[in-house]
N, C-alpha and C positions, 0 to 999 in steps of 0.2 A: 535426462534428456539426451538422446543419442542419435547418431546417424544410423539408419537401418535401411534395409530393402533396396538393394542396388539393381534389382531386375529391371526397373524403369528409371534408372539414374539414382542419384542420392536423394534420400528423403529423410529429413530431420523430424524426429517425433518427440513431442514433450507432453507430459501428463499435466492436466489442470483439474481443478475441482469444479463441481457443478456451479458453484457461485461465480467462478471465474469466467464461465461461458458468457456472461453479459458483457465482457470486456473483449472477447476475441470471437470472430466469426470468419467463415470462408470468404476469401477475397481481401481480407485485411492486410495491410502492409506491416511487416514486422522486422526487427533487427535480430541477428543471431551473433553470438560471440563465442570463440573457441580458443583453446590453449590459454586459459586464464586471462582472457581479454586481449591477447596479442593478435588474434586473427578475428576481424569483424567482417560480417557479410550484411550489408544494408539493403533495404528495399526488397525484401523477400515477401512473396505473396502466400497466404495461408491457403492450401489446396482444400483441406476439409477438416472437420472436427468429427471424431468417431467416439460414440459411447463405448466404453470398455465392457467387454463381456464378463459378466459375473463379478465385476468390481465396481467400486464407486469411481466416478470421474470420467474424464474424457481424454482422448489423445488428439493433439493438434499435429497436423501433417503439413510440412513445408518442403516443397521440392528444391533441390540445390543443384547448381551446375558447376560448382567449385571443384576442380580436380585436385586441389592441394590438400583436401581433407580425405580421410579414409573411414571405412565402415567401423562403428564402434566409437567413433570420436564423441566426446562429451562436450556439450555446449549449453548456452543459456539463451533463451528466447525472451525478447522484451518488446513492448509496444506501449504506446501512449494513447489514452482515450480521454476526450473531454468529458467532464461530468455534465449531466443534463441540468443540473441546478448549481447556482453559485454558492459555495460553502466556505466557511471559515475552516482552516485546517489546523490541526494540533497533533502532536506526537501521540501515539498510542498510549504511552505512559502517563499522559496527563489526565486521562479519563478513567474513572472507575465505572465499569459497565454494570447496570442492574438487570438488564435483559439485552436482547439483540439490538434494540434501537434507542434505549434510554440509559442514561448515566449521569454522573456529576463530576465536576472538577472544581479546583479552587483558583480563584483570582487574587493576586496581591493588590492590596489597597494601601495607599500612604496617607497618613494624617499628622497634624501637628499635636504633639503631646507635651506634657509638663517639661520633659527633658529634651525636646526637639522632635525630629521626625520619628514617627513610629510606623511599623508595617503590621498589617493584620490580613488574614485571608477571608474571603467571602465565598461560600459554597454556592455554585451555580449549577442548576439542572440543565442538562443538554440533551438534544435529540440528534442522533447520528443519521446523516442522510447518505453517506457514502464512506467507503473505507478501502484501504489497500494494506500491504504488509507493514507499512511504517507509520501511516497517518490516518486520522479520522476526519472526514468532512462533516462539520456541524451545521445545523440550521442557524440562520442569522442570529448572533447573540450581541451584535454591536461592538465587537472587539475592534481595536485599532492597533497600529504597530507599536504603540507605547504600553499596551496592556501586558502585564506580567502574569503569565500562566505558570502555576506550579507543576513542574514535570516529575520531580521527585522530592522526597523528604526524609529525614532521618527518623522522624517520629510521626505518630498518627496525628492527623489534623482535624480540628473541629471548626465550625463556622464562628467567624468573629475572633478567632484565636490570634494573639500577637505572635509574630514571627520575626526571625532575623534572616537577612538575605546574605 
């Protein structure tokens, strides 16, 4: 993502995938950061989205009036979008995807055993409603803040397997 085309003032251009176009459109307010986050430009308005010729993806164009920046400056575009549905979010690493929308994850359950408290995992099927680079939004599973979700494991897990935390 760079600053380019100074014929009409500075224009910041960023490449996005076709999937990301549902999160950004012309007229949206975005934030830009430059110089490893040391220079921030807030409340910028997206001028247009342009389909890349002969390539996959789109180019987002944001006009800039900041004179402290120069052509070729590399930056980062960020925006926040509210999901249309209320989802439970988990890290990407918590879910093993079987296709684009379905997968499974493991939940840790606690029980009283012969020698005290024991932990086991329960395999839960999930449906992905939304996603970003770090998290998945899952259809309502009834999770609460005390539910322990397995994010990583040193061994392959199976349903009802005893585990140590």
